C-alpha positions in Angstrom: 85.6 42.3 -41.3 87.3 44.3 -38.7 90.5 42.2 -39.2 90.5 43.4 -42.8 90.0 47.0 -41.9 86.2 47.3 -42.3 83.6 48.3 -39.8 79.9 47.7 -39.7 77.4 50.6 -40.1 73.6 50.6 -40.5 71.5 53.1 -42.4 67.8 53.1 -41.6 65.0 54.8 -43.5 62.6 55.5 -40.7 62.6 56.2 -36.9 60.1 53.6 -36.0 62.1 50.7 -34.3 65.3 52.6 -34.5 66.1 52.3 -30.7 65.4 48.6 -30.7 67.7 48.0 -33.7 70.5 50.3 -32.4 70.5 48.2 -29.2 70.8 45.0 -31.0 73.4 46.5 -33.4 75.5 47.9 -30.6 78.4 48.8 -30.6 78.2 49.6 -34.3 76.8 53.0 -35.5 73.3 53.4 -36.7 72.3 56.3 -38.9 68.8 57.6 -39.7 68.6 58.7 -43.4 65.7 61.1 -43.1 65.8 62.1 -46.7 66.4 58.5 -47.9 69.4 59.6 -50.0 71.2 56.3 -49.3 68.3 54.4 -50.7 68.9 56.0 -54.2 66.8 58.2 -56.4 64.3 55.5 -57.0 63.0 53.7 -53.8 62.7 50.0 -54.5 59.4 48.8 -53.1 57.7 45.3 -53.2 53.9 44.9 -53.6 51.8 43.5 -50.8 50.6 40.8 -53.3 54.1 39.4 -53.1 53.4 38.4 -49.5 51.2 35.6 -50.8 54.1 34.1 -52.7 54.8 30.6 -51.1 58.6 31.2 -50.9 58.0 34.5 -49.2 55.5 33.0 -46.8 58.0 30.3 -46.0 60.7 32.9 -45.1 58.2 34.7 -42.9 57.3 31.7 -40.9 61.0 30.6 -40.6 61.8 34.0 -39.1 59.0 34.0 -36.6 60.5 34.4 -33.1 63.6 36.1 -34.3 64.3 39.7 -33.3 62.4 42.5 -35.1 58.8 43.5 -35.4 56.2 44.0 -38.2 55.8 47.7 -37.7 56.7 50.4 -40.1 57.4 50.5 -43.9 58.1 46.8 -44.7 57.7 47.3 -48.4 60.9 49.2 -49.0 63.7 46.9 -50.2 67.0 47.0 -48.4 70.6 46.6 -49.5 74.0 45.4 -48.3 77.2 47.2 -49.5 80.9 46.8 -48.7 82.7 50.0 -49.5 86.4 50.5 -49.7 88.6 53.5 -50.5 88.4 52.3 -54.2 84.6 52.3 -54.2 81.9 49.6 -53.9 83.4 46.2 -53.7 80.2 44.2 -52.9 76.5 45.2 -53.5 73.3 43.3 -52.9 70.0 45.0 -53.4 67.0 43.1 -52.1 64.7 42.1 -55.0 61.9 40.5 -53.0 60.9 40.0 -49.4 63.6 38.0 -47.5 66.2 38.1 -50.4 69.5 37.8 -48.5 73.0 38.8 -49.6 75.4 35.9 -50.2 77.6 36.1 -47.1 80.3 34.0 -48.8 80.6 36.5 -51.6 80.6 39.4 -49.2 83.4 37.9 -47.0 85.5 37.1 -50.2 85.1 40.6 -51.5 86.3 42.0 -48.1 89.2 39.6 -48.0 90.3 40.6 -51.5 90.2 44.3 -50.6 91.9 44.5 -47.2 92.2 48.1 -46.0 95.0 47.4 -43.5 
């Protein structure tokens, strides 16, 4: 990413766990969006009933032992954006628990929109 002129930033919606995340994310900047403006006018939340979905449970068990914790507002869905001077070149909005961005598509978008 940096070779193409991009830098990594994180925007968090709550303070709980912020210091732990910032330590792991170092040296990249971490911002606390107190008013949750970055998350859009309509916060995307998942229901707790979805936790019982077998595919979600599988992802939870696969992630056990990885960094992070189970504290805080875990129902708010996250996003990944790549933003260039021309606007958003990649966007992934989590639809359900554990829904991950396609890393190959993200890397391709960044390569196609080099900043330097």
